[in-house]
Structures are given as C-alpha cells and as structure tokens.
Residue, then its C-alpha position, 0 to 999 in steps of 0.5 A: m695851943n688851941s688849934v680849933f678856930r672853926g665857929r669862933d667869933f672874931i670880935t677883938l684880938d684881946e680874946w685870942t691868945k698870942e699863939e692863936i694870933d700867930t697862927l692867923l698871921e702865918v695863914s695870912k702870909d701863906l694866902k698872900r704868897d698863894f695870891a702872888m703866885n695866882k694859886p687858887t685857894p678855894y677853902l670855903p666853896y659855896q659859903t656865904v658871909f653877910l657884910m652888915f655896914f652901919e657906916q661907909s667903907t672902902r678897904t674893909r668892904n672890898s677886902m672882905e668881898a674880894g677875900i671870900t671870892q678868892l676863898g671860893g665863897h660869896a659875900h652879901f653886902l648889906d647896907t643897914s639903912t635898907m634893912q629892917v634894922s633901920h625900922g628897929e629890928v633887934a640884933k637877936d632877930t637879925a643874927v638868928i635869921l642870917s645865921r640860918m642862911g649863911h656861914a658868917i656874919a660880919c658887921r661894922n657898927c661904930f656908934w659910941g657906946i653901942g657898936n661893941a655891945y651890938l656885936r656881942d648881942m649878935a654873937k650871943h644869938s648867932a649860930v655862926p661866927i660874928l666877925n668884927l669889921q670895926d666897932d666903937l672900941y675895936h678894929p681887929m681886922q686892922g690891927l692884924a694887918d698892921l702887925m703883919t705889915i710891921q713883921e714883914k718890914r722888921g722881922g718876926n722879933l719885934k721886941n723893943l721896936k719903938v712904935s708911936i701911936i700919935w693923935a693927929y688933927a682932922t676934920t672929916h668926921k669924928k672918928p672912932i677910937s678903935v684903931p689906936l685902942t686895938q694897936s695899944l692892946l696888941f703891940p705890947r703883947y709882942g714886946m714893942d716899946v709903945t708910946l701913945a701921944y695925944p693932946e689933953g682930952y683925947d684919952l683912951p679908956e683907963w682900962v685900956i692903959e692898965k691892960a696895955k701896961k700889964y702886957a708890956d710888963h709881961t713881954g719886956g716891952s713898954f707902954r707910956i703916954t705923952h702929950d708932947q708930939e715931938e717926944a713921940y716922934k724922936d727916934a721912933d722906928v714906926v709912927i702911926p699919926k692918926n686922928w681919933g675922936s674925944w669920945v671918952k671925955n666928950p661923947s658929943t657927935d659934933v665933929v669940930d669943936a673948940g678942943l679940936e681946933a685948939n690942936k691944929g698943930w698936931k700934924c705929921t710934918a717932914d720936920r717932925f718925921a725927921l726926928a724919928d729913926r732914919d729908917c722909920m716907917y710911916m703907917h696909917a689905916l686910911p683914909a688919911d685927911r691929907k690936908n690936916e693929918v700929914e704932909d704929902c711928902v711924908i705919906d707919899g715918901p719912901n718911908s711910907i708903907i700905907y699901901d702895903e698895910a692896906e693890901n694886907r687887909l685882904h690877906t688877913a681878912k682871908a685868914v680870919m674867914a678861912l679859919t673861923m668859917g666852914g661849919r656851925g660848930r656851936 
C-alpha cells in the first residue's frame, strides 16, 4: 500500500487504489469523531487552499472552507467571473501563480468537454495538489462522502449490497453526469450489486460501463443497466434517484427539451420506494428538485439519509486536504 499522499492530486477516485481510498475513509471517520468531541485538529496550520468556482455551490464550498479552518488553515474563495480567467487567462498561468502562493488549488469546472481537461491542465503545471470539486466527468468528493455514509449505515463489508443509481426528472438546470459516473465506477470496487437506471438518451459513456463491469467482475459484485425504473427500485438496499443531463447523446446546453419532457414520470414516489427493501436508504447529493425528482414523504421520511450524507462532505473534504496538503513534494 502506498502511504505517501502528500502532494498528490485528487482529480478522480479511479486513480487511487482501493487501499488508498480506505485510508481516506479511515481518516474521515477519525476527523468526524474528533469534531463530535470538539477536539482540535490543526494538521495544516497557516496553510492556504484556493477554491476556484466556475459554478454555484453550497455543500462543496462550505465543506472546504469550514474544513480547512478546522484543520488550522485558510481558504480563499475565488469566483472565476472576477478572475482573469474570465478574460482568457489559461489554466497553466493560473496554476503556476496560485501554486506559488499557497498549498493547494481546488476547482469546480463542470463545462461539458472542458472541465476535466481544465483540471488536468492545471495539474500539469501546478507545484501543489489540484483537488477536484466537480468537473464534467467526476465528483470524487461526493463519491467519497457517499461511500462513507453507506459504510456508516451498513458496515464495512458492502459485498452484494443492492444499490440503484436512478435517473430522475428535473428542470432546474442541465446537470453534469459526474455524480452517477463517479458512483458507477466506485461502488463496484466494493463488491456492491449496482443497477444503473435511466430512460433512453441519458446514457453514461461506454468506457464507464465497461470499466464498472470489470470492477464488479473482480470483486464479485455486479453492474447492470435497465431502462425500467420500477425494476431498479425492486428489493434495493440503497436508491439514489437523481437527475443528470443527456450530455453524452445531446451536448446542447438547453435545459428543457422534448427528451426531458418525455420522461416526467421518472420520479421517486412513495409507491416506487415501497418496492425497495423495507430498510432501504434514500440518498441524494443535493440540491434536490423536490417538485420533480422526489416526493417530500420520501426525502423527508425515516429512510432518508441525505443530511448524514451532506454532513460527511465536511469530514471527507478534511481527510483529502489533511493527506494531500502540507508540502510541495513534486
């Protein structure tokens, strides 16, 4: 096992071994315990992380800002519309300069076909870790928190746990595919039986499906696709009904189109949730489009663990920073 994390980029969990992810989870749990006991954790005193956001954020921004503060450091929030990026400054120049001023650069860039490439361009030129706060393909911070939450509720051995990642109708904005993509690649590595359900046109990239199936074969889990949402709910132990955009098949930035409107029926209702196991857990990365994605009786019901999931964003973010920051090491 590689125990040297300092200076490493955190762009996708797929580039970290299972043992390294397990270490991230253990540190997250320790930090959560310390937070509950009001125990100081100044592991990164006087260190600076730059938070570059091309899009809006609630949980991600605040988990990072609160997290670095609790680690003894400081966050600089950077709205990219007020940076020279908005005037065309390239990723290389931004990365070189910011990495000379602080200890990590965290960035959210979800523009389709641009976001992940932008982060990797920054990583190529930065002298400090690049931390992915969500791009067009990956959301490793969310994936890590989701995994931590499932382990808290169901224990460390998740082999053959039935988890359904289900598309849901929403009209707030055309959302990235990064959350279901990250979950599809991560959960099979822990032996879960994963079902990916979506209506025609909302596919994930084929390479994701192939890799997810290989992970499942290796761990004794499974990965399957269905276009029947009732089938996805049936006997599930965890359901994650969430909207994502049709970027793979239709890169248009239009939020509402004929394809979306044809699938208004894809919604987490009480009747559908009743098809799942009695102890099934409802999860959502938030924000949820409560009017369209899910009925209030489910998201606010006794089987909903959305707030535990959201709280864990703080502790997993702290673990990522505590392990990767602290030195240039490149």
